[in-house]
C-alpha positions, -999 to +999 in steps of 0.1 A: +070+026+111+050+017+141+051+023+178+037-007+197+026-001+233+024-034+253+000-036+282-010-061+309-002-071+345+032-083+354+038-119+341+010-117+315+034-121+286+042-086+274+079-092+271+074-125+254+052-108+227+077-078+225+105-103+218+085-119+190+078-084+175+115-075+178+126-108+161+099-108+134+096-071+126+130-057+136+115-035+163+136-021+191+122-029+225+122-002+251+116-021+284+104-001+314+117-028+339+152-028+324+153+010+327+138+011+362+162-016+374+192+005+361+178+036+377+175+018+411+211+005+406+221+041+402+208+049+436+174+064+430+147+057+456+116+037+446+094+067+440+119+087+420+129+056+400+094+050+388+090+086+375+125+086+360+121+052+343+089+064+325+105+096+314+135+077+300+112+052+283+094+080+265+126+097+255+142+065+243+111+055+223+111+090+207+148+088+199+145+053+183+115+063+162+134+094+151+161+070+138+135+053+116+130+021+136+099+004+148+095+006+186+079-015+213+073+002+246+071-027+271+054-016+303+021-021+320-004+006+312-019+016+345-020+054+339-036+074+311-003+093+305+014+061+292-011+058+264-011+095+257+026+097+254+027+067+231+001+083+209+019+116+209+053+101+201+039+080+172+021+111+158+052+132+161+070+107+138+041+099+116+043+063+128+013+039+133+003+036+170-005+000+179-015-014+213-015-050+224-029-060+258-019-093+272-048-106+293-046-135+318-072-143+344-058-175+358-039-164+389-023-199+394-009-197+359+002-161+364+020-171+397+038-199+379+050-175+352+062-150+378+081-177+396+098-191+365+107-161+345+142-146+344+139-118+370+150-082+371+153-062+402+119-047+397+100-080+391+077-096+416+091-130+426+056-145+428+020-134+431+026-131+469+062-120+469+071-084+461+102-073+442+133-075+464+136-038+471+102-039+488+111-066+513+106-102+519+072-102+536+046-123+519+014-105+509-018-117+494-012-106+458-044-119+444-065-088+453-037-066+439-036-084+406-074-086+402-076-049+409-047-041+385-065-060+357-094-035+360-070-005+358-054-012+324-056+019+303-064+015+266-066+038+236-101+046+225-100+023+194-080-001+173-062-023+199-056-060+201-064-080+233-047-114+235-059-143+256-025-153+271-040-186+283-036-198+247-003-212+234+020-185+220+022-202+185-016-197+182-013-160+190+016-151+167-004-149+135-029-125+152+000-103+164+016-102+129-017-095+112-025-067+136+009-051+131+008-053+093-028-042+088 
């Protein structure tokens, strides 16, 4: 079994890679944004919803691994605890911990992806448009995204960084080779 932690800024391609891993390897995807959107729908405020969504993500990943299934934790990794919890959960179930970071530097391409993707309540509408719960004011998202790219947390070793400027079909063999190593 493996626990795969996805990582990268919003719109980088984490969910696209997670869907491939689910389809190809039979992994169950535990998606932070799906959980947080549901928590917001239940009436939690933004601050409480963030904390609650991460706790549910860890609990669900733990539960799915306990059932004997591969797991993909689909969330950005901006805090050390996210990696620490993934490592802990994998170790608890004697599963391989894997980590894939989706990297994208082209802000124009990133903005295009944010605008075109199917959107959940927690998703940014564009580089310069916040999620709906944060209002309709336009903000200069470029500095935020550039700073976020420097805050990605990684495990100390053995992770895969993907250049998401490349076409997905070129990346799939690297992903599969990494997961089956």
